PDB file of the backbone (N, CA, C, O) and the ligand in Angstrom, with CONECT records:
HET     ZN  A 101       1
ATOM      1  N   MET A   1     162.412  71.067 137.244  1.00  0.00           N
ATOM      2  CA  MET A   1     161.946  71.902 138.303  1.00  0.00           C
ATOM      3  C   MET A   1     163.130  71.982 139.374  1.00  0.00           C
ATOM      4  O   MET A   1     163.477  70.943 139.937  1.00  0.00           O
ATOM      5  N   ALA A   2     163.706  73.098 139.641  1.00  0.00           N
ATOM      6  CA  ALA A   2     164.867  73.141 140.648  1.00  0.00           C
ATOM      7  C   ALA A   2     164.187  73.213 142.001  1.00  0.00           C
ATOM      8  O   ALA A   2     163.147  73.852 142.157  1.00  0.00           O
ATOM      9  N   ARG A   3     164.731  72.611 142.886  1.00  0.00           N
ATOM     10  CA  ARG A   3     164.187  72.642 144.316  1.00  0.00           C
ATOM     11  C   ARG A   3     165.440  73.065 145.224  1.00  0.00           C
ATOM     12  O   ARG A   3     166.612  72.947 144.865  1.00  0.00           O
ATOM     13  N   ILE A   4     165.059  73.516 146.308  1.00  0.00           N
ATOM     14  CA  ILE A   4     166.152  74.066 147.245  1.00  0.00           C
ATOM     15  C   ILE A   4     166.471  72.898 148.285  1.00  0.00           C
ATOM     16  O   ILE A   4     165.550  72.558 149.028  1.00  0.00           O
ATOM     17  N   LEU A   5     167.515  72.358 148.377  1.00  0.00           N
ATOM     18  CA  LEU A   5     167.855  71.430 149.375  1.00  0.00           C
ATOM     19  C   LEU A   5     167.952  72.010 150.733  1.00  0.00           C
ATOM     20  O   LEU A   5     168.585  73.047 150.931  1.00  0.00           O
ATOM     21  N   LYS A   6     167.375  71.400 151.621  1.00  0.00           N
ATOM     22  CA  LYS A   6     167.527  71.880 153.028  1.00  0.00           C
ATOM     23  C   LYS A   6     168.622  71.095 153.824  1.00  0.00           C
ATOM     24  O   LYS A   6     169.447  71.666 154.536  1.00  0.00           O
ATOM     25  N   ASN A   7     168.566  69.779 153.653  1.00  0.00           N
ATOM     26  CA  ASN A   7     169.628  69.022 154.254  1.00  0.00           C
ATOM     27  C   ASN A   7     170.199  68.054 153.296  1.00  0.00           C
ATOM     28  O   ASN A   7     169.476  67.346 152.596  1.00  0.00           O
ATOM     29  N   LYS A   8     171.491  68.013 153.258  1.00  0.00           N
ATOM     30  CA  LYS A   8     172.079  66.929 152.209  1.00  0.00           C
ATOM     31  C   LYS A   8     173.357  66.412 152.978  1.00  0.00           C
ATOM     32  O   LYS A   8     174.325  67.126 153.241  1.00  0.00           O
ATOM     33  N   GLN A   9     173.248  65.244 153.265  1.00  0.00           N
ATOM     34  CA  GLN A   9     174.395  64.472 153.745  1.00  0.00           C
ATOM     35  C   GLN A   9     174.720  63.349 152.939  1.00  0.00           C
ATOM     36  O   GLN A   9     173.886  62.507 152.607  1.00  0.00           O
ATOM     37  N   LEU A  10     175.984  63.322 152.601  1.00  0.00           N
ATOM     38  CA  LEU A  10     176.415  62.181 151.743  1.00  0.00           C
ATOM     39  C   LEU A  10     177.645  61.585 152.549  1.00  0.00           C
ATOM     40  O   LEU A  10     178.527  62.319 152.994  1.00  0.00           O
ATOM     41  N   MET A  11     177.648  60.238 152.706  1.00  0.00           N
ATOM     42  CA  MET A  11     178.821  59.612 153.366  1.00  0.00           C
ATOM     43  C   MET A  11     179.263  58.608 152.412  1.00  0.00           C
ATOM     44  O   MET A  11     178.501  57.740 151.986  1.00  0.00           O
ATOM     45  N   ASN A  12     180.525  58.718 152.058  1.00  0.00           N
ATOM     46  CA  ASN A  12     181.170  57.647 151.080  1.00  0.00           C
ATOM     47  C   ASN A  12     180.497  57.571 149.837  1.00  0.00           C
ATOM     48  O   ASN A  12     180.611  56.560 149.144  1.00  0.00           O
ATOM     49  N   THR A  13     179.744  58.623 149.454  1.00  0.00           N
ATOM     50  CA  THR A  13     178.877  58.471 148.246  1.00  0.00           C
ATOM     51  C   THR A  13     179.193  59.837 147.439  1.00  0.00           C
ATOM     52  O   THR A  13     179.457  60.925 147.950  1.00  0.00           O
ATOM     53  N   LYS A  14     179.105  59.522 146.023  1.00  0.00           N
ATOM     54  CA  LYS A  14     179.183  60.663 145.245  1.00  0.00           C
ATOM     55  C   LYS A  14     177.923  60.660 144.371  1.00  0.00           C
ATOM     56  O   LYS A  14     177.475  59.566 144.029  1.00  0.00           O
ATOM     57  N   LEU A  15     177.347  61.721 144.001  1.00  0.00           N
ATOM     58  CA  LEU A  15     176.104  61.868 143.142  1.00  0.00           C
ATOM     59  C   LEU A  15     176.510  62.522 141.921  1.00  0.00           C
ATOM     60  O   LEU A  15     177.403  63.369 141.947  1.00  0.00           O
ATOM     61  N   ALA A  16     175.949  62.209 140.902  1.00  0.00           N
ATOM     62  CA  ALA A  16     176.290  62.886 139.641  1.00  0.00           C
ATOM     63  C   ALA A  16     175.778  64.222 139.519  1.00  0.00           C
ATOM     64  O   ALA A  16     176.435  65.039 138.874  1.00  0.00           O
ATOM     65  N   THR A  17     174.612  64.577 140.092  1.00  0.00           N
ATOM     66  CA  THR A  17     174.176  65.946 140.279  1.00  0.00           C
ATOM     67  C   THR A  17     173.800  66.221 141.512  1.00  0.00           C
ATOM     68  O   THR A  17     174.072  65.417 142.404  1.00  0.00           O
ATOM     69  N   ASN A  18     173.189  67.267 141.757  1.00  0.00           N
ATOM     70  CA  ASN A  18     172.889  67.902 143.053  1.00  0.00           C
ATOM     71  C   ASN A  18     171.981  66.927 144.004  1.00  0.00           C
ATOM     72  O   ASN A  18     172.305  66.677 145.165  1.00  0.00           O
ATOM     73  N   TYR A  19     170.918  66.455 143.435  1.00  0.00           N
ATOM     74  CA  TYR A  19     170.067  65.653 144.207  1.00  0.00           C
ATOM     75  C   TYR A  19     169.378  64.503 143.370  1.00  0.00           C
ATOM     76  O   TYR A  19     168.224  64.167 143.635  1.00  0.00           O
ATOM     77  N   GLY A  20     170.087  63.915 142.374  1.00  0.00           N
ATOM     78  CA  GLY A  20     169.648  62.926 141.681  1.00  0.00           C
ATOM     79  C   GLY A  20     170.625  62.356 140.785  1.00  0.00           C
ATOM     80  O   GLY A  20     171.753  62.837 140.678  1.00  0.00           O
ATOM     81  N   GLY A  21     170.213  61.302 140.107  1.00  0.00           N
ATOM     82  CA  GLY A  21     171.129  60.833 139.088  1.00  0.00           C
ATOM     83  C   GLY A  21     171.876  59.654 139.527  1.00  0.00           C
ATOM     84  O   GLY A  21     171.434  58.988 140.463  1.00  0.00           O
ATOM     85  N   TRP A  22     173.022  59.316 138.912  1.00  0.00           N
ATOM     86  CA  TRP A  22     173.767  58.169 139.280  1.00  0.00           C
ATOM     87  C   TRP A  22     174.459  58.389 140.610  1.00  0.00           C
ATOM     88  O   TRP A  22     174.878  59.501 140.931  1.00  0.00           O
ATOM     89  N   MET A  23     174.576  57.324 141.374  1.00  0.00           N
ATOM     90  CA  MET A  23     175.247  57.411 142.658  1.00  0.00           C
ATOM     91  C   MET A  23     176.475  56.479 142.532  1.00  0.00           C
ATOM     92  O   MET A  23     176.425  55.430 141.891  1.00  0.00           O
ATOM     93  N   TYR A  24     177.569  56.910 143.169  1.00  0.00           N
ATOM     94  CA  TYR A  24     178.749  56.254 143.067  1.00  0.00           C
ATOM     95  C   TYR A  24     179.434  56.032 144.516  1.00  0.00           C
ATOM     96  O   TYR A  24     179.351  56.886 145.399  1.00  0.00           O
ATOM     97  N   CYS A  25     180.053  54.921 144.663  1.00  0.00           N
ATOM     98  CA  CYS A  25     180.769  54.567 145.827  1.00  0.00           C
ATOM     99  C   CYS A  25     182.113  55.362 145.913  1.00  0.00           C
ATOM    100  O   CYS A  25     182.863  55.291 144.940  1.00  0.00           O
ATOM    101  N   ASN A  26     182.459  56.071 146.933  1.00  0.00           N
ATOM    102  CA  ASN A  26     183.667  56.779 147.037  1.00  0.00           C
ATOM    103  C   ASN A  26     184.945  55.936 147.006  1.00  0.00           C
ATOM    104  O   ASN A  26     186.010  56.289 146.501  1.00  0.00           O
ATOM    105  N   GLN A  27     184.680  54.722 147.643  1.00  0.00           N
ATOM    106  CA  GLN A  27     185.950  54.033 147.783  1.00  0.00           C
ATOM    107  C   GLN A  27     186.385  53.279 146.458  1.00  0.00           C
ATOM    108  O   GLN A  27     187.545  53.353 146.054  1.00  0.00           O
ATOM    109  N   CYS A  28     185.443  52.578 145.823  1.00  0.00           N
ATOM    110  CA  CYS A  28     185.847  51.860 144.621  1.00  0.00           C
ATOM    111  C   CYS A  28     185.440  52.552 143.346  1.00  0.00           C
ATOM    112  O   CYS A  28     185.881  52.141 142.273  1.00  0.00           O
ATOM    113  N   GLY A  29     184.590  53.620 143.412  1.00  0.00           N
ATOM    114  CA  GLY A  29     184.155  54.376 142.332  1.00  0.00           C
ATOM    115  C   GLY A  29     183.087  53.569 141.474  1.00  0.00           C
ATOM    116  O   GLY A  29     182.793  53.950 140.341  1.00  0.00           O
ATOM    117  N   GLU A  30     182.572  52.551 141.996  1.00  0.00           N
ATOM    118  CA  GLU A  30     181.499  51.839 141.227  1.00  0.00           C
ATOM    119  C   GLU A  30     180.267  52.541 141.253  1.00  0.00           C
ATOM    120  O   GLU A  30     180.039  53.298 142.197  1.00  0.00           O
ATOM    121  N   ASN A  31     179.400  52.380 140.290  1.00  0.00           N
ATOM    122  CA  ASN A  31     178.150  52.775 140.108  1.00  0.00           C
ATOM    123  C   ASN A  31     177.273  51.976 141.020  1.00  0.00           C
ATOM    124  O   ASN A  31     177.228  50.751 140.912  1.00  0.00           O
ATOM    125  N   ILE A  32     176.620  52.584 141.858  1.00  0.00           N
ATOM    126  CA  ILE A  32     175.819  51.896 142.870  1.00  0.00           C
ATOM    127  C   ILE A  32     174.258  51.887 142.394  1.00  0.00           C
ATOM    128  O   ILE A  32     173.561  50.893 142.600  1.00  0.00           O
ATOM    129  N   GLY A  33     173.782  52.979 141.786  1.00  0.00           N
ATOM    130  CA  GLY A  33     172.460  52.921 141.536  1.00  0.00           C
ATOM    131  C   GLY A  33     171.988  54.263 141.023  1.00  0.00           C
ATOM    132  O   GLY A  33     172.826  55.145 140.835  1.00  0.00           O
ATOM    133  N   TYR A  34     170.755  54.475 140.792  1.00  0.00           N
ATOM    134  CA  TYR A  34     170.272  55.618 140.139  1.00  0.00           C
ATOM    135  C   TYR A  34     169.054  56.210 140.987  1.00  0.00           C
ATOM    136  O   TYR A  34     168.072  55.526 141.276  1.00  0.00           O
ATOM    137  N   LEU A  35     169.203  57.469 141.335  1.00  0.00           N
ATOM    138  CA  LEU A  35     168.121  58.113 142.187  1.00  0.00           C
ATOM    139  C   LEU A  35     167.314  58.980 141.244  1.00  0.00           C
ATOM    140  O   LEU A  35     167.848  59.829 140.531  1.00  0.00           O
ATOM    141  N   CYS A  36     165.992  58.740 141.262  1.00  0.00           N
ATOM    142  CA  CYS A  36     165.083  59.534 140.498  1.00  0.00           C
ATOM    143  C   CYS A  36     164.862  60.925 141.163  1.00  0.00           C
ATOM    144  O   CYS A  36     164.780  61.091 142.380  1.00  0.00           O
ATOM    145  N   TYR A  37     164.780  61.840 140.283  1.00  0.00           N
ATOM    146  CA  TYR A  37     164.931  63.327 140.871  1.00  0.00           C
ATOM    147  C   TYR A  37     163.733  63.759 141.602  1.00  0.00           C
ATOM    148  O   TYR A  37     163.840  64.233 142.733  1.00  0.00           O
ATOM    149  N   SER A  38     162.572  63.619 141.006  1.00  0.00           N
ATOM    150  CA  SER A  38     161.413  64.436 141.519  1.00  0.00           C
ATOM    151  C   SER A  38     160.334  63.723 142.249  1.00  0.00           C
ATOM    152  O   SER A  38     159.265  64.250 142.554  1.00  0.00           O
ATOM    153  N   THR A  39     160.674  62.485 142.515  1.00  0.00           N
ATOM    154  CA  THR A  39     159.534  61.715 142.944  1.00  0.00           C
ATOM    155  C   THR A  39     159.572  61.545 144.537  1.00  0.00           C
ATOM    156  O   THR A  39     158.727  60.870 145.125  1.00  0.00           O
ATOM    157  N   TYR A  40     160.549  62.165 145.147  1.00  0.00           N
ATOM    158  CA  TYR A  40     160.610  61.973 146.602  1.00  0.00           C
ATOM    159  C   TYR A  40     160.733  63.349 147.236  1.00  0.00           C
ATOM    160  O   TYR A  40     161.138  64.344 146.635  1.00  0.00           O
ATOM    161  N   ASP A  41     160.346  63.314 148.509  1.00  0.00           N
ATOM    162  CA  ASP A  41     160.465  64.628 149.364  1.00  0.00           C
ATOM    163  C   ASP A  41     161.581  64.460 150.319  1.00  0.00           C
ATOM    164  O   ASP A  41     162.234  65.432 150.699  1.00  0.00           O
ATOM    165  N   LYS A  42     161.810  63.299 150.704  1.00  0.00           N
ATOM    166  CA  LYS A  42     162.847  62.997 151.739  1.00  0.00           C
ATOM    167  C   LYS A  42     163.420  61.597 151.405  1.00  0.00           C
ATOM    168  O   LYS A  42     162.739  60.642 151.029  1.00  0.00           O
ATOM    169  N   LEU A  43     164.780  61.601 151.593  1.00  0.00           N
ATOM    170  CA  LEU A  43     165.400  60.248 151.182  1.00  0.00           C
ATOM    171  C   LEU A  43     166.371  60.039 152.455  1.00  0.00           C
ATOM    172  O   LEU A  43     167.046  60.946 152.944  1.00  0.00           O
ATOM    173  N   GLU A  44     166.340  58.757 152.900  1.00  0.00           N
ATOM    174  CA  GLU A  44     167.253  58.271 153.878  1.00  0.00           C
ATOM    175  C   GLU A  44     167.686  56.814 153.294  1.00  0.00           C
ATOM    176  O   GLU A  44     166.880  55.892 153.167  1.00  0.00           O
ATOM    177  N   LEU A  45     168.844  56.743 153.010  1.00  0.00           N
ATOM    178  CA  LEU A  45     169.472  55.566 152.524  1.00  0.00           C
ATOM    179  C   LEU A  45     170.686  55.135 153.063  1.00  0.00           C
ATOM    180  O   LEU A  45     171.633  55.917 152.980  1.00  0.00           O
ATOM    181  N   THR A  46     170.879  53.881 153.683  1.00  0.00           N
ATOM    182  CA  THR A  46     172.116  53.451 154.040  1.00  0.00           C
ATOM    183  C   THR A  46     172.357  52.108 153.245  1.00  0.00           C
ATOM    184  O   THR A  46     171.419  51.376 152.928  1.00  0.00           O
ATOM    185  N   TYR A  47     173.581  51.854 152.965  1.00  0.00           N
ATOM    186  CA  TYR A  47     173.915  50.686 152.203  1.00  0.00           C
ATOM    187  C   TYR A  47     175.237  50.217 152.386  1.00  0.00           C
ATOM    188  O   TYR A  47     176.069  50.927 152.950  1.00  0.00           O
ATOM    189  N   GLU A  48     175.531  49.000 151.930  1.00  0.00           N
ATOM    190  CA  GLU A  48     176.907  48.709 152.067  1.00  0.00           C
ATOM    191  C   GLU A  48     177.297  48.194 150.689  1.00  0.00           C
ATOM    192  O   GLU A  48     176.669  47.296 150.128  1.00  0.00           O
ATOM    193  N   CYS A  49     178.392  48.820 150.151  1.00  0.00           N
ATOM    194  CA  CYS A  49     178.769  48.443 148.712  1.00  0.00           C
ATOM    195  C   CYS A  49     179.550  47.086 148.805  1.00  0.00           C
ATOM    196  O   CYS A  49     180.109  46.702 149.833  1.00  0.00           O
ATOM    197  N   ASN A  50     179.527  46.448 147.698  1.00  0.00           N
ATOM    198  CA  ASN A  50     180.131  45.195 147.584  1.00  0.00           C
ATOM    199  C   ASN A  50     181.780  45.226 147.915  1.00  0.00           C
ATOM    200  O   ASN A  50     182.402  44.218 148.249  1.00  0.00           O
ATOM    201  N   CYS A  51     182.298  46.386 147.782  1.00  0.00           N
ATOM    202  CA  CYS A  51     183.715  46.578 148.143  1.00  0.00           C
ATOM    203  C   CYS A  51     183.830  46.682 149.753  1.00  0.00           C
ATOM    204  O   CYS A  51     184.949  46.663 150.264  1.00  0.00           O
ATOM    205  N   GLY A  52     182.771  46.782 150.479  1.00  0.00           N
ATOM    206  CA  GLY A  52     182.835  46.864 151.917  1.00  0.00           C
ATOM    207  C   GLY A  52     182.594  48.190 152.452  1.00  0.00           C
ATOM    208  O   GLY A  52     182.341  48.402 153.637  1.00  0.00           O
ATOM    209  N   SER A  53     182.681  49.107 151.521  1.00  0.00           N
ATOM    210  CA  SER A  53     182.458  50.517 152.100  1.00  0.00           C
ATOM    211  C   SER A  53     181.020  50.752 152.366  1.00  0.00           C
ATOM    212  O   SER A  53     180.127  50.441 151.578  1.00  0.00           O
ATOM    213  N   LYS A  54     180.840  51.325 153.529  1.00  0.00           N
ATOM    214  CA  LYS A  54     179.403  51.652 154.015  1.00  0.00           C
ATOM    215  C   LYS A  54     179.156  53.104 153.628  1.00  0.00           C
ATOM    216  O   LYS A  54     180.031  53.936 153.864  1.00  0.00           O
ATOM    217  N   GLY A  55     178.092  53.428 153.088  1.00  0.00           N
ATOM    218  CA  GLY A  55     177.691  54.796 152.797  1.00  0.00           C
ATOM    219  C   GLY A  55     176.297  55.137 153.157  1.00  0.00           C
ATOM    220  O   GLY A  55     175.505  54.253 153.484  1.00  0.00           O
ATOM    221  N   SER A  56     175.979  56.347 153.112  1.00  0.00           N
ATOM    222  CA  SER A  56     174.551  56.775 153.424  1.00  0.00           C
ATOM    223  C   SER A  56     174.254  58.094 152.763  1.00  0.00           C
ATOM    224  O   SER A  56     175.156  58.866 152.436  1.00  0.00           O
ATOM    225  N   MET A  57     173.007  58.335 152.577  1.00  0.00           N
ATOM    226  CA  MET A  57     172.578  59.613 152.004  1.00  0.00           C
ATOM    227  C   MET A  57     171.367  60.055 152.739  1.00  0.00           C
ATOM    228  O   MET A  57     170.561  59.231 153.171  1.00  0.00           O
ATOM    229  N   LEU A  58     171.216  61.346 152.892  1.00  0.00           N
ATOM    230  CA  LEU A  58     170.136  61.904 153.493  1.00  0.00           C
ATOM    231  C   LEU A  58     169.807  63.253 152.840  1.00  0.00           C
ATOM    232  O   LEU A  58     170.616  64.181 152.813  1.00  0.00           O
ATOM    233  N   PHE A  59     168.614  63.307 152.334  1.00  0.00           N
ATOM    234  CA  PHE A  59     168.137  64.588 151.768  1.00  0.00           C
ATOM    235  C   PHE A  59     166.737  65.054 152.257  1.00  0.00           C
ATOM    236  O   PHE A  59     165.868  64.254 152.604  1.00  0.00           O
ATOM    237  N   ASP A  60     166.596  66.250 152.261  1.00  0.00           N
ATOM    238  CA  ASP A  60     165.186  66.763 152.236  1.00  0.00           C
ATOM    239  C   ASP A  60     165.119  68.157 151.622  1.00  0.00           C
ATOM    240  O   ASP A  60     166.189  68.721 151.392  1.00  0.00           O
ATOM    241  N   PHE A  61     164.041  68.734 151.350  1.00  0.00           N
ATOM    242  CA  PHE A  61     163.919  69.978 150.600  1.00  0.00           C
ATOM    243  C   PHE A  61     163.192  71.122 151.410  1.00  0.00           C
ATOM    244  O   PHE A  61     162.384  70.843 152.296  1.00  0.00           O
ATOM    245  N   GLU A  62     163.481  72.302 151.103  1.00  0.00           N
ATOM    246  CA  GLU A  62     162.759  73.428 151.726  1.00  0.00           C
ATOM    247  C   GLU A  62     161.281  73.270 151.602  1.00  0.00           C
ATOM    248  O   GLU A  62     160.567  73.629 152.539  1.00  0.00           O
ATOM    249  N   ASP A  63     160.749  72.740 150.474  1.00  0.00           N
ATOM    250  CA  ASP A  63     159.375  72.633 150.275  1.00  0.00           C
ATOM    251  C   ASP A  63     158.868  71.251 150.616  1.00  0.00           C
ATOM    252  O   ASP A  63     157.736  70.911 150.270  1.00  0.00           O
ATOM    253  N   SER A  64     159.662  70.457 151.275  1.00  0.00           N
ATOM    254  CA  SER A  64     159.177  69.058 151.630  1.00  0.00           C
ATOM    255  C   SER A  64     157.945  69.166 152.559  1.00  0.00           C
ATOM    256  O   SER A  64     157.989  69.928 153.526  1.00  0.00           O
ATOM    257  N   LYS A  65     156.933  68.483 152.315  1.00  0.00           N
ATOM    258  CA  LYS A  65     155.866  68.357 153.157  1.00  0.00           C
ATOM    259  C   LYS A  65     156.121  67.254 154.120  1.00  0.00           C
ATOM    260  O   LYS A  65     157.020  66.461 153.840  1.00  0.00           O
ATOM    261  N   ASN A  66     155.407  67.092 155.281  1.00  0.00           N
ATOM    262  CA  ASN A  66     155.416  65.955 156.096  1.00  0.00           C
ATOM    263  C   ASN A  66     154.664  64.958 155.286  1.00  0.00           C
ATOM    264  O   ASN A  66     153.441  65.014 155.160  1.00  0.00           O
ATOM    265  N   GLY A  67     155.458  63.988 154.705  1.00  0.00           N
ATOM    266  CA  GLY A  67     154.670  63.061 153.891  1.00  0.00           C
ATOM    267  C   GLY A  67     153.851  62.123 154.740  1.00  0.00           C
ATOM    268  O   GLY A  67     154.150  61.974 155.924  1.00  0.00           O
ATOM    269  N   GLN A  68     152.896  61.523 154.234  1.00  0.00           N
ATOM    270  CA  GLN A  68     152.134  60.479 154.845  1.00  0.00           C
ATOM    271  C   GLN A  68     152.997  59.302 155.115  1.00  0.00           C
ATOM    272  O   GLN A  68     153.762  58.941 154.220  1.00  0.00           O
ATOM    273  N   LYS A  69     152.967  58.670 156.226  1.00  0.00           N
ATOM    274  CA  LYS A  69     153.572  57.489 156.326  1.00  0.00           C
ATOM    275  C   LYS A  69     153.026  56.479 155.394  1.00  0.00           C
ATOM    276  O   LYS A  69     151.827  56.208 155.325  1.00  0.00           O
ATOM    277  N   CYS A  70     153.974  55.924 154.668  1.00  0.00           N
ATOM    278  CA  CYS A  70     153.521  54.872 153.715  1.00  0.00           C
ATOM    279  C   CYS A  70     153.756  53.469 154.282  1.00  0.00           C
ATOM    280  O   CYS A  70     154.911  53.127 154.534  1.00  0.00           O
ATOM    281  N   THR A  71     152.805  52.698 154.483  1.00  0.00           N
ATOM    282  CA  THR A  71     153.086  51.517 155.109  1.00  0.00           C
ATOM    283  C   THR A  71     153.173  50.334 154.015  1.00  0.00           C
ATOM    284  O   THR A  71     153.571  49.212 154.329  1.00  0.00           O
ATOM    285  N   ASP A  72     152.790  50.656 152.769  1.00  0.00           N
ATOM    286  CA  ASP A  72     152.808  49.694 151.711  1.00  0.00           C
ATOM    287  C   ASP A  72     154.342  49.258 151.432  1.00  0.00           C
ATOM    288  O   ASP A  72     155.275  50.058 151.507  1.00  0.00           O
ATOM    289  N   GLU A  73     154.463  48.107 151.153  1.00  0.00           N
ATOM    290  CA  GLU A  73     155.843  47.701 150.605  1.00  0.00           C
ATOM    291  C   GLU A  73     156.191  48.399 149.386  1.00  0.00           C
ATOM    292  O   GLU A  73     155.352  48.722 148.545  1.00  0.00           O
ATOM    293  N   LEU A  74     157.473  48.638 149.290  1.00  0.00           N
ATOM    294  CA  LEU A  74     157.933  49.195 148.014  1.00  0.00           C
ATOM    295  C   LEU A  74     157.860  48.018 146.894  1.00  0.00           C
ATOM    296  O   LEU A  74     158.208  46.874 147.186  1.00  0.00           O
ATOM    297  N   VAL A  75     157.436  48.326 145.726  1.00  0.00           N
ATOM    298  CA  VAL A  75     157.325  47.276 144.755  1.00  0.00           C
ATOM    299  C   VAL A  75     158.344  47.476 143.699  1.00  0.00           C
ATOM    300  O   VAL A  75     158.680  48.619 143.390  1.00  0.00           O
ATOM    301  N   ILE A  76     158.839  46.467 143.144  1.00  0.00           N
ATOM    302  CA  ILE A  76     159.895  46.480 142.274  1.00  0.00           C
ATOM    303  C   ILE A  76     159.267  46.300 140.758  1.00  0.00           C
ATOM    304  O   ILE A  76     158.678  45.288 140.380  1.00  0.00           O
ATOM    305  N   ILE A  77     159.478  47.336 140.062  1.00  0.00           N
ATOM    306  CA  ILE A  77     159.034  47.347 138.698  1.00  0.00           C
ATOM    307  C   ILE A  77     160.342  47.467 137.739  1.00  0.00           C
ATOM    308  O   ILE A  77     161.146  48.394 137.839  1.00  0.00           O
ATOM    309  N   LYS A  78     160.446  46.466 136.847  1.00  0.00           N
ATOM    310  CA  LYS A  78     161.742  46.354 136.162  1.00  0.00           C
ATOM    311  C   LYS A  78     162.902  46.140 137.328  1.00  0.00           C
ATOM    312  O   LYS A  78     162.881  45.169 138.085  1.00  0.00           O
ATOM    313  N   ASN A  79     163.856  47.113 137.370  1.00  0.00           N
ATOM    314  CA  ASN A  79     164.764  47.075 138.350  1.00  0.00           C
ATOM    315  C   ASN A  79     164.643  48.171 139.361  1.00  0.00           C
ATOM    316  O   ASN A  79     165.575  48.404 140.130  1.00  0.00           O
ATOM    317  N   ARG A  80     163.435  48.908 139.390  1.00  0.00           N
ATOM    318  CA  ARG A  80     163.458  50.028 140.250  1.00  0.00           C
ATOM    319  C   ARG A  80     162.465  49.738 141.386  1.00  0.00           C
ATOM    320  O   ARG A  80     161.404  49.135 141.224  1.00  0.00           O
ATOM    321  N   LEU A  81     162.921  50.236 142.567  1.00  0.00           N
ATOM    322  CA  LEU A  81     162.021  50.329 143.705  1.00  0.00           C
ATOM    323  C   LEU A  81     161.102  51.464 143.471  1.00  0.00           C
ATOM    324  O   LEU A  81     161.488  52.599 143.191  1.00  0.00           O
ATOM    325  N   CYS A  82     159.725  51.065 143.615  1.00  0.00           N
ATOM    326  CA  CYS A  82     158.738  52.079 143.424  1.00  0.00           C
ATOM    327  C   CYS A  82     157.816  52.145 144.509  1.00  0.00           C
ATOM    328  O   CYS A  82     157.671  51.207 145.292  1.00  0.00           O
ATOM    329  N   CYS A  83     157.128  53.322 144.592  1.00  0.00           N
ATOM    330  CA  CYS A  83     156.116  53.480 145.660  1.00  0.00           C
ATOM    331  C   CYS A  83     154.974  52.413 145.485  1.00  0.00           C
ATOM    332  O   CYS A  83     154.496  52.208 144.369  1.00  0.00           O
ATOM    333  N   GLY A  84     154.575  51.785 146.521  1.00  0.00           N
ATOM    334  CA  GLY A  84     153.544  50.743 146.445  1.00  0.00           C
ATOM    335  C   GLY A  84     152.148  51.410 146.166  1.00  0.00           C
ATOM    336  O   GLY A  84     151.219  50.721 145.745  1.00  0.00           O
ATOM    337  N   LEU A  85     152.011  52.732 146.398  1.00  0.00           N
ATOM    338  CA  LEU A  85     150.648  53.397 146.212  1.00  0.00           C
ATOM    339  C   LEU A  85     150.486  53.833 144.747  1.00  0.00           C
ATOM    340  O   LEU A  85     149.441  53.574 144.151  1.00  0.00           O
ATOM    341  N   ASP A  86     151.451  54.461 144.180  1.00  0.00           N
ATOM    342  CA  ASP A  86     151.269  55.169 142.898  1.00  0.00           C
ATOM    343  C   ASP A  86     152.199  54.526 141.890  1.00  0.00           C
ATOM    344  O   ASP A  86     152.151  54.910 140.721  1.00  0.00           O
ATOM    345  N   ASN A  87     153.050  53.563 142.263  1.00  0.00           N
ATOM    346  CA  ASN A  87     154.037  53.024 141.312  1.00  0.00           C
ATOM    347  C   ASN A  87     155.033  53.923 140.761  1.00  0.00           C
ATOM    348  O   ASN A  87     155.646  53.613 139.739  1.00  0.00           O
ATOM    349  N   GLU A  88     155.245  55.070 141.399  1.00  0.00           N
ATOM    350  CA  GLU A  88     156.188  56.062 140.876  1.00  0.00           C
ATOM    351  C   GLU A  88     157.514  55.405 141.227  1.00  0.00           C
ATOM    352  O   GLU A  88     157.716  54.875 142.319  1.00  0.00           O
ATOM    353  N   PRO A  89     158.460  55.471 140.185  1.00  0.00           N
ATOM    354  CA  PRO A  89     159.846  54.959 140.451  1.00  0.00           C
ATOM    355  C   PRO A  89     160.527  55.954 141.464  1.00  0.00           C
ATOM    356  O   PRO A  89     160.365  57.173 141.430  1.00  0.00           O
ATOM    357  N   LEU A  90     161.294  55.288 142.353  1.00  0.00           N
ATOM    358  CA  LEU A  90     161.981  56.116 143.324  1.00  0.00           C
ATOM    359  C   LEU A  90     163.554  56.009 143.214  1.00  0.00           C
ATOM    360  O   LEU A  90     164.306  56.983 143.220  1.00  0.00           O
ATOM    361  N   ILE A  91     163.952  54.672 143.112  1.00  0.00           N
ATOM    362  CA  ILE A  91     165.413  54.567 143.167  1.00  0.00           C
ATOM    363  C   ILE A  91     165.749  53.253 142.629  1.00  0.00           C
ATOM    364  O   ILE A  91     164.999  52.285 142.760  1.00  0.00           O
ATOM    365  N   THR A  92     166.963  53.208 141.975  1.00  0.00           N
ATOM    366  CA  THR A  92     167.404  51.811 141.427  1.00  0.00           C
ATOM    367  C   THR A  92     168.624  51.553 142.082  1.00  0.00           C
ATOM    368  O   THR A  92     169.533  52.383 142.080  1.00  0.00           O
ATOM    369  N   ILE A  93     168.715  50.376 142.684  1.00  0.00           N
ATOM    370  CA  ILE A  93     169.960  49.928 143.328  1.00  0.00           C
ATOM    371  C   ILE A  93     170.522  48.795 142.387  1.00  0.00           C
ATOM    372  O   ILE A  93     169.839  47.824 142.058  1.00  0.00           O
ATOM    373  N   LEU A  94     171.691  48.977 142.021  1.00  0.00           N
ATOM    374  CA  LEU A  94     172.393  47.788 141.183  1.00  0.00           C
ATOM    375  C   LEU A  94     173.032  46.887 142.203  1.00  0.00           C
ATOM    376  O   LEU A  94     174.078  47.172 142.787  1.00  0.00           O
ATOM    377  N   GLU A  95     172.395  45.868 142.371  1.00  0.00           N
ATOM    378  CA  GLU A  95     172.772  44.917 143.445  1.00  0.00           C
ATOM    379  C   GLU A  95     174.001  44.079 143.105  1.00  0.00           C
ATOM    380  O   GLU A  95     174.701  43.553 143.970  1.00  0.00           O
ATOM    381  N   LYS A  96     174.221  43.987 141.798  1.00  0.00           N
ATOM    382  CA  LYS A  96     175.340  43.216 141.366  1.00  0.00           C
ATOM    383  C   LYS A  96     176.688  43.948 141.557  1.00  0.00           C
ATOM    384  O   LYS A  96     177.752  43.337 141.463  1.00  0.00           O
ATOM    385  N   LYS A  97     176.624  45.207 141.815  1.00  0.00           N
ATOM    386  CA  LYS A  97     177.819  46.046 141.992  1.00  0.00           C
ATOM    387  C   LYS A  97     178.228  46.103 143.424  1.00  0.00           C
ATOM    388  O   LYS A  97     179.212  46.763 143.759  1.00  0.00           O
TER     389      LYS A  97
HETATM  390 ZN    ZN A 101     182.460  50.330 146.691  1.00  0.00          ZN2+
END
């Protein structure tokens, strides 16, 4: 399902596709993690790569709804951070990289 991006800001970060897939650090080119495509409406992420480069991502979509504030902790299933309410996988961060 294609969605129309409203806002997209990538800082020091490359993404394999338009709004999902593997994420890469611009500075060292290392694979940072994997973003699941369809399970989020808005994403804000800031991180620091092990090479010291700081990056961030911000996305939302034309059809984004104002999400409910989710107060539940994200749960980790396998190596994915998942929503605490429905256990949908959201994002994988490769911490060793
Ligand atoms: Zn890096």
